[in-house]
Every structure is written in C-alpha cells, then in structure tokens.
DOVEX-203533 format. One line per 8 residues: their letters; for each residue x, y, z of C-alpha. Coordinates in steps of 0.02 Angstrom, whole numbers. Each point is the difference from the previous one (the first is absolute). Example, Ala and Ser with C-alpha at 12.3 -4.5 7.8 and 13.67 -1.06 7.14 Angstrom:
// residues 2
AS	615:-225:390 | 69:172:-33 .
//
This chain:
// residues 353
MARRRPIL	-5172:-4045:-1075 | 6:85:168 | 171:37:70 | 50:-140:115 | 45:42:178 | 175:-30:66 | 12:-163:93 | 163:16:94 .
RAHRGSNA	113:149:27 | 156:27:103 | -42:44:179 | 141:81:97 | -10:-31:184 | -90:-166:-15 | 50:-175:-45 | -105:-1:-160 .
AGLSSTSS	145:20:-118 | -100:17:-159 | 27:44:-181 | -76:147:-90 | -119:-57:-136 | -159:45:-90 | -77:-172:19 | 34:-162:89 .
LSRGISDL	60:-91:-156 | 67:123:-128 | 149:39:113 | 58:-178:-16 | -13:0:-189 | 34:176:-60 | 146:30:117 | 80:-172:-10 .
QSVVTSGS	-34:-60:-177 | 163:71:-66 | 95:-105:127 | -66:-166:-65 | 35:58:-177 | 185:21:39 | -8:188:10 | 4:18:-190 .
SSSSSTRM	-82:156:-69 | -100:30:-156 | -120:138:-50 | -121:65:129 | -144:-81:-90 | 80:-171:-13 | 57:-13:181 | -145:89:87 .
SSSTSTSN	112:152:25 | 153:-82:74 | 75:166:52 | -157:40:98 | 3:-175:73 | 180:20:56 | -39:169:77 | -149:-71:93 .
RRAACISL	107:-146:56 | 129:116:74 | -135:104:85 | -76:-159:70 | 167:-53:69 | 18:166:90 | -163:-39:89 | 54:-180:25 .
LAGAAAVA	162:46:85 | -77:143:96 | -120:-129:71 | 146:-108:55 | 50:133:125 | -177:0:69 | 6:-189:23 | 166:12:92 .
SALAPPSA	-67:140:110 | -152:-103:49 | 112:-145:48 | 122:106:103 | 20:-14:191 | -130:92:105 | 114:129:79 | -3:170:-85 .
RAAAAAAD	189:11:-16 | 15:-174:-75 | -147:32:-116 | 75:163:-61 | 169:-80:-30 | -80:-146:-92 | -102:119:-108 | 154:103:-44 .
GAAAVEEQ	97:-156:-41 | -142:-71:-105 | -15:164:-95 | 185:-5:-42 | -11:-181:-57 | -156:45:-100 | 98:131:-97 | 138:-125:-33 .
AYAAYAER	-125:-130:-59 | -82:122:-120 | 169:55:-67 | 46:-182:-30 | -166:-31:-86 | 15:155:-110 | 174:-56:-53 | -66:-175:-37 .
RFAEAVRL	100:-79:141 | -147:-110:44 | 92:-127:108 | 61:141:111 | -175:76:8 | -67:-168:58 | 137:-15:131 | -40:173:66 .
LDSIAEPD	-186:-38:6 | 39:-159:95 | 91:103:131 | -145:117:42 | -158:-101:-16 | -90:-151:70 | -3:-146:-124 | -169:-60:66 .
NPRWLEMR	-84:165:-40 | -104:-19:-162 | 29:181:-49 | 188:-22:15 | -6:-164:-95 | -89:90:-141 | 132:137:-1 | 141:-126:-13 .
AQVLVDGK	-93:-100:-133 | -10:154:-110 | 185:33:15 | 34:-184:-38 | -105:15:-158 | 104:149:-54 | 155:-103:32 | -74:-142:-101 .
DFEGAVRD	1:-118:149 | -172:-62:-49 | 9:-158:107 | 36:105:154 | -139:120:-45 | -124:-143:-18 | 49:-63:174 | -20:172:79 .
YGAALRRS	-166:34:-84 | -61:-172:55 | 52:32:179 | -82:172:-4 | -160:-77:-66 | -5:-131:138 | 27:129:136 | -127:118:-77 .
EEAGAPLT	-129:-137:-6 | 36:-49:180 | -21:182:53 | -162:22:-98 | 76:136:-110 | -115:90:-123 | -38:-93:-161 | 81:139:-101 .
DRARLLSG	164:-22:94 | 0:-184:-41 | -45:38:-181 | 151:114:-12 | 114:-136:68 | -70:-127:-122 | 30:116:-147 | 179:27:60 .
RALAYEGL	31:-187:14 | -77:-26:-172 | 128:120:-73 | 140:-96:85 | -69:-161:-73 | 5:82:-171 | 184:34:30 | 21:-188:24 .
SKWAEALA	-102:-38:-158 | -127:-90:110 | -147:59:-102 | -135:-114:73 | 46:50:178 | 4:184:-48 | -169:-14:-84 | -75:-84:154 .
DYDAAMAL	64:140:112 | -65:135:-117 | -170:-84:-2 | -3:-11:189 | 59:180:16 | -138:65:-113 | -131:-100:95 | 59:66:168 .
AAAGGESP	12:178:-65 | -177:-9:-68 | -63:-70:166 | 90:145:85 | -89:129:-107 | 136:34:-130 | -34:29:-185 | 81:-116:-129 .
DPYVINAR	181:48:-26 | 55:10:-183 | 183:-34:40 | -47:-164:81 | -118:-46:-142 | 141:32:-124 | 117:-104:109 | -125:-144:-7 .
GNCLNSLR	7:16:-189 | 190:-13:8 | -11:-161:99 | -127:-75:-121 | 109:57:-144 | 149:-90:77 | -110:-153:24 | -38:9:-188 .
QWREAREE	-184:30:30 | -12:133:-133 | -189:25:-8 | -17:14:188 | 149:117:7 | -79:110:-133 | -160:12:101 | 97:58:152 .
YLAAADVF	98:128:-100 | -159:70:-77 | -79:10:172 | 153:91:67 | -5:122:-145 | -183:36:35 | 31:34:185 | 151:109:-39 .
QASRGYRG	-103:96:-126 | -142:23:125 | 127:74:121 | 35:152:-108 | -67:114:135 | 122:-70:127 | 129:128:55 | 170:-55:62 .
RNGNTTAR	106:96:125 | 72:105:-140 | -174:44:-63 | 3:-93:-165 | -75:-160:-69 | 148:-57:-105 | 34:-161:94 | -178:-61:-22 .
LDGAIFAA	-9:46:-185 | 168:-81:-30 | -69:-154:88 | -148:-4:-119 | 116:6:-150 | 113:-134:74 | -144:-119:38 | -79:28:-171 .
SNAALMLA	168:-36:-81 | 11:-163:96 | -175:-47:-59 | 47:34:-182 | 154:-111:17 | -110:-141:67 | -115:18:-150 | 149:-23:-115 .
EMGDAEGA	52:-155:98 | -176:-68:-20 | 20:10:-189 | -106:152:-41 | 133:101:-92 | -122:121:-81 | -89:36:164 | 165:21:90 .
EAEMRRIA	63:120:-135 | -156:106:16 | 18:10:189 | 185:39:-11 | -30:141:-124 | -134:76:113 | 118:-6:149 | 143:74:-102 .
RRAPGSAD	-111:145:-52 | -56:29:177 | 176:-13:71 | 120:59:-137 | 144:-6:125 | -20:-187:28 | 139:-97:-83 | -80:-164:52 .
MRVALAAL	-145:-1:-121 | 105:71:-143 | 123:-143:20 | -141:-125:18 | -75:64:-162 | 168:-19:-86 | 9:-183:53 | -181:-35:-46 .
LWQRGLDA	7:87:-169 | 163:-85:-45 | -78:-167:42 | -144:41:-117 | 118:43:-142 | -23:190:10 | 185:38:2 | -7:186:-40 .
DAEEQWQY	-132:33:133 | 101:-101:126 | 157:101:-35 | -97:162:19 | -65:-49:172 | 172:-58:57 | 85:159:-57 | -133:105:84 .
ACDRITVG	33:-89:165 | 189:13:-19 | 14:179:-64 | -152:97:59 | -35:-67:174 | 115:55:141 | 33:-171:75 | 38:-74:-170 .
CRKYTDAD	-3:-184:-46 | 162:-69:72 | -84:-101:139 | -105:-90:-129 | 153:-79:-79 | 22:-104:159 | -113:-152:-14 | 28:-47:183 .
WLSRVRRW	-56:171:60 | -148:-5:-119 | -66:-166:65 | 54:1:182 | -14:183:45 | -123:77:-122 | -92:-167:-10 | -42:-5:-183 .
PPSMVAAL	-77:-168:-48 | 106:-128:-95 | -68:27:-176 | 30:188:9 | 176:-23:68 | 36:-121:-142 | -75:118:-129 | 108:145:57 .
SDFLSLKH	155:-111:5 | -35:-52:-180 | -23:181:-52 | 163:53:81 | 101:-148:-64 | -60:23:-180 | 13:187:11 | 184:-10:46 .
S	46:-150:-107 .
//
C-alpha cells in the first residue's frame, strides 16, 4: 500500500492549529486508543505498541498546543504592539497548557486552552476535544467534536478534515460504551475519507471490529479484524518517523489475535487454536495469545499444555501475565469475548484452588 499523505499538520503563524499525523484517521485511533482503554499497558503486540502510541500522543499534543498560539495570534488586535503582546502571552500560556497536559492535569490544560482560543473555531474545538478524551471527559469530547463537525460542514471543510473529526468522536463514543454510535461515526469517517482520496485505515477497521465485538456480533467483528490485519500486513513498506515498521506489524498481530478470539467465541475451538499457535510463533513476545491458548487448552481438557502456555507467558515474556488475572481488564480493556474470559477465569480458579 502506498504511503498515505499527511492530512493535517501544525502550521505556525496561521490559524490552522493542526495535529501531526500520517493519515486522516489513524491519528485518532493509534494515538488515542490507550485513553479509552484506561491507559493500561500490555505487550507491544497486544496493545498495538502502547508505548509508541503514548509517544505519538505526546508529540501530537505538542503540535496541538503549538497551534493554540497560532489561533490566539490570528485573533489578536490589529496593532503591531498589541499583536506582539498577545502572541507572547499566548506562547506563555501554551507552554503552561502543555506542561499541564504532560503532567496529566487535564482540567487545567482545558482551562488554559479556553483562555487563549476561540470556542467557535473548529480547529480549537478539536484540540480541546482531544484533551477532554485524555481526561476521560467523553461527554464533553463528544460535544466538542460535534460542534467542530457542524462548523466544518458550514465552512465547507475538506472531506478528510471531517473524517478525522468523526473518527475522534467515534473514539469518545467508545469511551461512553456507545458502540452503535461509535460504529456509525467510524462508517461515516471511512466513507468521507475514501471520497477524499484516502486509503482504508487499518486502525479504524480494527476499531469497527471492536464495536461489533462489543455489540456481540462475533462473525462480523472477525471479518473486520481480518480485514484490518490484511491492511496492516500490506503496509509493511510503510516507514514511520523513526524509520521502522514496528507499529504496523504490531497492528497486524493485534488484529489477527482479535480475529482468533472471535473464532473461539463462535465455537470453532480447533480453528482458533490453530490461529493462536500461528500468531504465537510469529510473535513470540506476545503474552496475549499464550494466555489465550492456556484458557482454550484448559477448556478442552489439555491441562499440561495449558500450564505450559501460561508459564511461558508468565516467566518468559517481559510483560508477564499479571494483567490477565484481572477479568474486568480482560473484558473491558483488552476486549476478550465472554467465553474466553470465562475459560481463563476457570483455569485460574482451578489452578489456584
């Protein structure tokens, strides 16, 4: 797949306070996914490289807050002296806002953004919405994204800009567990992005699978996960800013793992086991599929094999298996389907009884 062009970058000296990204939609998913999933971390292959996502998120926020100063400058009084003073003041507030964001003082970051930007500006609304998502104020983020969408439509903004806003609002809806609304926004975002000349985004395809998974539409979710894995895999030639393809390959593993879990939920234990073993061989550092195999094999009465997989995950993989003892994290954050959560719970309860 050809490398997708950047859709929106930060522009100093203008009022287009954008966010650095490699596509119109992947920014919203790859950089924000960890927020909706409560900031919990697992292995790089089970969380689509959460450390990379966090790094990208911080880099995006630098651009976001740098753009805030540009917005304030554009709105300053016409005299040169007043404009210079306003720009200096906005730059100082910008630094304070970024420091607050970096230290996870999100309410303060929002207050500072409110003091230097115009609430009717769609770019500023998008900036604040992203900070609200980080602060887990998903209702507020939905409102800001909605307002930004309305103003963008009124202004005849490019389709790709509107697609980006829809994907951001979809993520906020996920934070509210409003899966149908999130799915509708992802669908609309993909349609607008395609109409705007963008290639299918694997992060968004995987996110659609997550929504269908949460709606208990296992077969449809599996189809989306498989499609995401294919697009990730086809992106092997993509080079990120650091020159490597790790994020995309991790994404392929993550999406394929999700698809295998859906197959287990659909009742095909043998097929799911085969897929999980292939993924575990391809990504030996993935605890996710080792633990899934332990649950599946235990359920099938293969106790020794189940123990072997569990011990491998616990003792030989850096991230270990501790997270997988938390059923709430497993279902709500990692989004394992119900039968697999139950199987692992049974394994752990009998193992320690």
